[in-house]
N, CA and C atoms as an extended XYZ file, in Angstrom:
213
Properties=species:S:1:pos:R:3:atomname:S:1:resname:S:1:resid:I:1 pbc="F F F"
N        48.727      -79.625       50.311 N   MET     1
C        49.092      -80.236       49.056 CA  MET     1
C        48.234      -81.463       48.816 C   MET     1
N        47.977      -81.735       47.564 N   GLY     2
C        47.179      -82.890       47.229 CA  GLY     2
C        45.696      -82.671       47.380 C   GLY     2
N        45.278      -81.448       47.659 N   ALA     3
C        43.863      -81.162       47.841 CA  ALA     3
C        43.151      -81.161       46.496 C   ALA     3
N        41.925      -81.667       46.440 N   PRO     4
C        41.211      -81.699       45.164 CA  PRO     4
C        40.673      -80.329       44.788 C   PRO     4
N        41.365      -79.636       43.905 N   THR     5
C        40.881      -78.366       43.383 CA  THR     5
C        40.593      -78.562       41.912 C   THR     5
N        39.396      -78.294       41.510 N   SER     6
C        38.910      -78.487       40.140 CA  SER     6
C        39.117      -79.919       39.661 C   SER     6
N        39.073      -80.874       40.592 N   GLY     7
C        39.092      -82.275       40.227 CA  GLY     7
C        40.449      -82.924       40.121 C   GLY     7
N        41.542      -82.169       40.089 N   GLY     8
C        42.852      -82.772       39.927 CA  GLY     8
C        43.717      -82.597       41.157 C   GLY     8
N        44.860      -83.249       41.135 N   ILE     9
C        45.811      -83.143       42.236 CA  ILE     9
C        46.747      -81.975       41.951 C   ILE     9
N        46.960      -81.147       42.952 N   THR    10
C        47.899      -80.040       42.829 CA  THR    10
C        49.025      -80.232       43.829 C   THR    10
N        50.189      -79.673       43.513 N   ALA    11
C        51.349      -79.808       44.382 CA  ALA    11
C        52.241      -78.572       44.234 C   ALA    11
N        53.242      -78.491       45.088 N   TYR    12
C        54.225      -77.417       45.035 CA  TYR    12
C        55.348      -77.827       44.090 C   TYR    12
N        55.681      -76.955       43.163 N   SER    13
C        56.774      -77.225       42.243 CA  SER    13
C        58.051      -76.612       42.804 C   SER    13
N        58.992      -77.459       43.179 N   VAL    14
C        60.239      -76.984       43.769 CA  VAL    14
C        61.081      -76.252       42.723 C   VAL    14
N        61.056      -76.735       41.506 N   LYS    15
C        61.886      -76.133       40.463 CA  LYS    15
C        61.430      -74.723       40.105 C   LYS    15
N        60.124      -74.521       39.962 N   THR    16
C        59.620      -73.194       39.591 CA  THR    16
C        59.180      -72.375       40.803 C   THR    16
N        59.186      -72.993       42.005 N   LYS    17
C        58.801      -72.346       43.261 CA  LYS    17
C        57.396      -71.741       43.202 C   LYS    17
N        56.446      -72.522       42.674 N   THR    18
C        55.054      -72.082       42.608 CA  THR    18
C        54.162      -73.092       43.310 C   THR    18
N        53.084      -72.588       43.921 N   LYS    19
C        52.146      -73.440       44.646 CA  LYS    19
C        50.962      -73.802       43.767 C   LYS    19
N        50.278      -74.887       44.131 N   ASN    20
C        49.049      -75.342       43.482 CA  ASN    20
C        49.201      -75.551       41.984 C   ASN    20
N        50.279      -76.198       41.586 N   VAL    21
C        50.513      -76.524       40.178 CA  VAL    21
C        49.789      -77.834       39.881 C   VAL    21
N        48.937      -77.883       38.845 N   PRO    22
C        48.223      -79.126       38.521 CA  PRO    22
C        49.181      -80.232       38.084 C   PRO    22
N        48.926      -81.434       38.575 N   MET    23
C        49.754      -82.593       38.246 CA  MET    23
C        49.129      -83.339       37.068 C   MET    23
N        49.958      -83.694       36.093 N   ILE    24
C        49.504      -84.398       34.901 CA  ILE    24
C        49.786      -85.884       35.074 C   ILE    24
N        48.787      -86.724       34.815 N   ASP    25
C        48.868      -88.182       34.929 CA  ASP    25
C        49.458      -88.655       36.262 C   ASP    25
N        48.833      -88.288       37.393 N   PRO    26
C        49.377      -88.712       38.688 CA  PRO    26
C        49.152      -90.196       38.959 C   PRO    26
N        50.102      -90.792       39.655 N   VAL    27
C        50.028      -92.179       40.101 CA  VAL    27
C        50.216      -92.158       41.610 C   VAL    27
N        49.290      -92.791       42.346 N   ILE    28
C        49.354      -92.789       43.801 CA  ILE    28
C        49.911      -94.122       44.283 C   ILE    28
N        51.043      -94.049       44.985 N   ASP    29
C        51.687      -95.221       45.566 CA  ASP    29
C        51.541      -95.161       47.081 C   ASP    29
N        51.649      -96.330       47.722 N   ILE    30
C        51.659      -96.383       49.175 CA  ILE    30
C        53.046      -96.849       49.593 C   ILE    30
N        53.745      -95.982       50.321 N   LYS    31
C        55.077      -96.305       50.808 CA  LYS    31
C        55.120      -96.011       52.300 C   LYS    31
N        55.418      -97.004       53.092 N   SER    32
C        55.506      -96.871       54.557 CA  SER    32
C        54.213      -96.326       55.156 C   SER    32
N        53.074      -96.713       54.572 N   GLY    33
C        51.788      -96.284       55.094 CA  GLY    33
C        51.361      -94.897       54.669 C   GLY    33
N        52.130      -94.236       53.820 N   ARG    34
C        51.797      -92.891       53.336 CA  ARG    34
C        51.383      -92.963       51.876 C   ARG    34
N        50.440      -92.145       51.526 N   TYR    35
C        49.943      -92.087       50.149 CA  TYR    35
C        50.673      -90.959       49.431 C   TYR    35
N        51.430      -91.308       48.392 N   ILE    36
C        52.255      -90.342       47.681 CA  ILE    36
C        51.843      -90.317       46.215 C   ILE    36
N        51.420      -89.148       45.753 N   ALA    37
C        51.074      -88.964       44.340 CA  ALA    37
C        52.291      -88.413       43.614 C   ALA    37
N        52.698      -89.076       42.546 N   THR    38
C        53.810      -88.605       41.728 CA  THR    38
C        53.323      -88.369       40.311 C   THR    38
N        53.862      -87.352       39.696 N   GLY    39
C        53.483      -87.008       38.333 CA  GLY    39
C        54.382      -85.906       37.812 C   GLY    39
N        53.944      -85.250       36.766 N   LYS    40
C        54.716      -84.168       36.160 CA  LYS    40
C        53.823      -82.951       35.975 C   LYS    40
N        54.453      -81.771       35.888 N   ASP    41
C        53.689      -80.570       35.584 CA  ASP    41
C        53.688      -80.360       34.070 C   ASP    41
N        53.118      -79.252       33.625 N   SER    42
C        52.988      -79.019       32.184 CA  SER    42
C        54.335      -78.830       31.492 C   SER    42
N        55.375      -78.460       32.253 N   ALA    43
C        56.703      -78.276       31.673 CA  ALA    43
C        57.535      -79.553       31.704 C   ALA    43
N        56.995      -80.634       32.305 N   GLY    44
C        57.700      -81.901       32.350 CA  GLY    44
C        58.533      -82.106       33.599 C   GLY    44
N        58.426      -81.198       34.576 N   ASN    45
C        59.172      -81.339       35.827 CA  ASN    45
C        58.474      -82.341       36.734 C   ASN    45
N        59.250      -83.200       37.416 N   LYS    46
C        58.676      -84.188       38.317 CA  LYS    46
C        58.136      -83.505       39.562 C   LYS    46
N        57.009      -84.033       40.057 N   MET    47
C        56.367      -83.488       41.247 CA  MET    47
C        55.883      -84.633       42.120 C   MET    47
N        55.689      -84.336       43.415 N   ALA    48
C        55.148      -85.323       44.342 CA  ALA    48
C        54.305      -84.606       45.388 C   ALA    48
N        53.276      -85.289       45.879 N   ALA    49
C        52.415      -84.744       46.927 CA  ALA    49
C        52.027      -85.873       47.873 C   ALA    49
N        52.124      -85.606       49.172 N   ILE    50
C        51.715      -86.579       50.173 CA  ILE    50
C        50.305      -86.234       50.606 C   ILE    50
N        49.439      -87.249       50.727 N   MET    51
C        48.044      -87.012       51.085 CA  MET    51
C        47.547      -88.117       51.996 C   MET    51
N        46.387      -87.913       52.553 N   GLY    52
C        45.768      -88.907       53.417 CA  GLY    52
C        45.062      -89.988       52.622 C   GLY    52
N        44.636      -91.023       53.335 N   LYS    53
C        43.991      -92.168       52.707 CA  LYS    53
C        42.685      -91.772       52.034 C   LYS    53
N        41.855      -90.972       52.705 N   ALA    54
C        40.561      -90.584       52.152 CA  ALA    54
C        40.722      -89.771       50.872 C   ALA    54
N        41.658      -88.841       50.860 N   THR    55
C        41.897      -88.025       49.670 CA  THR    55
C        42.408      -88.875       48.518 C   THR    55
N        43.324      -89.793       48.822 N   ALA    56
C        43.882      -90.658       47.782 CA  ALA    56
C        42.800      -91.542       47.172 C   ALA    56
N        41.971      -92.146       48.011 N   GLU    57
C        40.910      -93.011       47.498 CA  GLU    57
C        39.886      -92.218       46.702 C   GLU    57
N        39.630      -90.969       47.088 N   GLU    58
C        38.692      -90.124       46.351 CA  GLU    58
C        39.222      -89.813       44.955 C   GLU    58
N        40.515      -89.513       44.841 N   HIS    59
C        41.111      -89.225       43.528 CA  HIS    59
C        41.076      -90.456       42.623 C   HIS    59
N        41.324      -91.634       43.183 N   VAL    60
C        41.287      -92.864       42.391 CA  VAL    60
C        39.850      -93.146       41.954 C   VAL    60
N        38.894      -92.952       42.875 N   LYS    61
C        37.484      -93.201       42.558 CA  LYS    61
C        36.981      -92.250       41.474 C   LYS    61
N        37.406      -90.990       41.527 N   ASN    62
C        36.979      -89.996       40.534 CA  ASN    62
C        37.684      -90.164       39.192 C   ASN    62
N        38.760      -90.942       39.164 N   GLY    63
C        39.478      -91.151       37.916 CA  GLY    63
C        40.531      -90.103       37.637 C   GLY    63
N        40.852      -89.251       38.613 N   THR    64
C        41.874      -88.228       38.398 CA  THR    64
C        43.275      -88.757       38.658 C   THR    64
N        43.381      -89.969       39.236 N   ALA    65
C        44.681      -90.585       39.495 CA  ALA    65
C        44.575      -92.089       39.304 C   ALA    65
N        45.728      -92.722       39.122 N   LYS    66
C        45.785      -94.171       38.960 CA  LYS    66
C        46.423      -94.788       40.196 C   LYS    66
N        46.086      -96.048       40.466 N   LYS    67
C        46.707      -96.778       41.561 CA  LYS    67
C        48.094      -97.231       41.138 C   LYS    67
N        49.041      -97.057       42.045 N   GLY    68
C        50.399      -97.525       41.801 CA  GLY    68
C        50.698      -98.742       42.634 C   GLY    68
N        51.905      -98.853       43.108 N   SER    69
C        52.311     -100.006       43.906 CA  SER    69
C        51.882      -99.841       45.364 C   SER    69
N        51.712     -100.948       46.048 N   GLY    70
C        51.414     -100.934       47.460 CA  GLY    70
C        49.936     -101.011       47.835 C   GLY    70
N        49.033     -101.021       46.882 N   TRP    71
C        47.596     -101.043       47.203 CA  TRP    71
C        47.185     -102.416       47.616 C   TRP    71
């Protein structure tokens, strides 16, 4: 989860039970040393993905995500 596919962050949607759903307007926060991307899918359902530091910084650098709290 959180792997850069086609430039955006993808995650598992618990509500629709589908994998690799693109996240819209993700915000990456740091909580307890973990990088967590939160956003919504195209239907408006909330989503979250946990990722490593390198992946999180790459998404912020590419402009596909915004920095949240904890940076």
